[in-house]
N, C-alpha and C positions, 0 to 999 in steps of 0.2 A: 386467415380468420382466428383462431385459436387464441394467436399472438395477440388480437385486436383486442378481443373481449377480454382477456387478462390485463391487458394495460388498462382498460376502460373500469374493469372492475376494482382495480387498485388505487384509481385517482379519488384523492381527499376532495369533497367538496368545500367550495370556497368560504361557506357559512356553517361548518363545521365546530361546536363549541361557542358560537356566537349568536348573541341575540338579537335577531333582525326583526323588521316591522318599523312602526310610527316611532320617532324618537321623541321622548319628553320634553317640555320646554324647562328650563329653570326657573325655580321659585325666585321672589324677592332675596329673600336671605342667601340664598345660595351664589346670585349674581354679587351680592355684596361681600361674599365672604372669598370669593374667586378675585374681585377687584381689590380688596384690602390685600391679600396676600401679592398680588402684584406689585400695588404701590411700596409694601414693606420690603419686598426684594428690589426694588427700584428696577424692575423690569420695564424699560420705557417702551419697548417694540411690541412687547406683549400686551401690556395695559393698553396702548393705542388699539392694535387689533383687537382686543377683546372688546373694548367700548363702541367700536366702529360696527362690529360684528352685530352687536345687541341693536344699535340703533338704527344701523342700514337695513335690517332683515334680507340682506342680498345673500342669495346662493355663493357656495364656496368658490365656483367658477368666476362669479363677477366681483366678489370680494378681493381677492388675490390678484385680479388684473386691474385695481383700481390706480389711476396714476395721480399724482399730487393734484394737478389741475383740475381734477374731477371733484374734488372737495374744497379747493381753496379760492378764493375770490382776492386776486393780488397776494399779498404777503400773509392773509390771515383765513384760517379755515370759517367756510361760511355757516351759516346756521341751517342752512338745507343745500342738498344737492340732487341732481338728476344722473343717471345712470342707464344707458340702453342695456337690456338684458340680452345677453348671449342665447340662451334657451329659447325666449319668445321673438327677440327682435322687438319689444315695447318697451317703452322709458318707464321708469318708475323713480318716484320723487321720495326723499325720507329726510325726516329733521336730523340734524347733529345737535345734540345737546351740550351743555357749556362745558360739563366735565370731560367729554369724550373731544371738543374742539381744542380744550386745553391739552390734553394728553397727546393729540395727532400734532399739534405744534410743537410740543416739546420733542417729540420724536423726530420731527423736520430738522429741527434746530440741531440735535445731537447727530444725525445721521448728513446732514448738510444736503438735503435731497433740494431738486430745482423742480421748476414746475412740468417738466416733461418726463421726469423720473416716475419709476412705480414707486405708489406709495410703501409696499412691503417687497422691497428688493429681496433677493434670495442670497444666502450665503456660499451658494453653489454656483461655479462658474458656468455651469450648463445651462442655468435657467435665469431669466432677467428678472423674473419674480418669484417667491416663495408658491411651490406648487399646491395642488389641492391636496395631495397626500400628505405635504408638510403641513398644511394647515390642520387636518384631521388630527393629524399626531398630536399637535398644540391642543388642540380641543380635549382630546383625552387627556392628557397630561394635567388641563386645570379642573377638568372633573375627579380625578383622581386625588388631587390636593386638598380638596376639602372632603374627603371619606366617601364620594360615591362610587356605583359600581360602574366604571367608564365605558365598559361593552356595552351599557343601556344607552348611550349617548353617544351623539355624533354631531357632525358640521351641521345639519339640519335641528340641531337644538337651539343652535345660535340664531339660527333663522326663524323659528317659530317663536322662541320667548317673548319678544316685546309683542308680536301680534297677538300672542295666546293673553298679556297682559292687558292689552288695550279691548280686546274682545271682552275679557271678564269685568272690565270696568264700564265698557260702554255698551256692551251687546249689538255694536252696529256691524252687521256682517259686510256691508258695502263699503263702508270705510276702510275694513280689516282687507277686503279684497283690493282695494287700489292699493295700499300700502305693500302688499305683497307682490302685486303686478301681475295677480293671476286675471286672464281672460274669462273664465268661468266662475260663477258663484259656487258651483259645484267643488271645484277644486279648493276652494278656501275653506268650505264645509269639512271635507276630509281633513284637511291641514290641521284644523280645529279640534277633529274629532268629535262633532256634532251630530247627532240624530240630524239625516237629511229633512225630514217631513219640520221636524221643528223650525230649524233654518230659513226654510223656504217661508214658512209662516210669519218669523219674526222678520224676515226681510221686506213682505208686503207690508207689514205694519209699519215699517220705518220709512216707506216711499210717500214721497210728496207729490 
């Protein structure tokens, strides 16, 4: 018993020295700063990954498992895509903007990917696609590259970014709920960091 207590007491908490809680979204100048750095360094893979992460608003587990055929219509990347979410088993649709389509098409050409390949294959033989842990490390590197404290951000930063921009522009909670694939409005409210009462009042005003 004493040995057990001693080992428990010496265990280091997983979040020691880390900032926990909701991860903030990126602001427009920060998005463009990261995008420009990736373009200047000719990092085709990460530029495609960054752009698609912003556009898709997908969780890391869904983003990293995308197949080429999930975003391509024939030999071209489509303007829209639909993906079945692993967490909720609900489909979610998203727009793929022109600069994202171009960056993905460039990556597919360079990597010579086929329709049944993973869009972001792993460089490690043990995994067919990049892992969520690898993706998290990449996100932290992006954040640090523009001088932000990377421990304050994470993969959910990428998921929240466009949703937050859309909400600030439209104040349409229902639309953002659909874009994020949330089954409950309350989940969207928490994700955006809005006061619940204010959010419900706005949602009622936008109902037709």
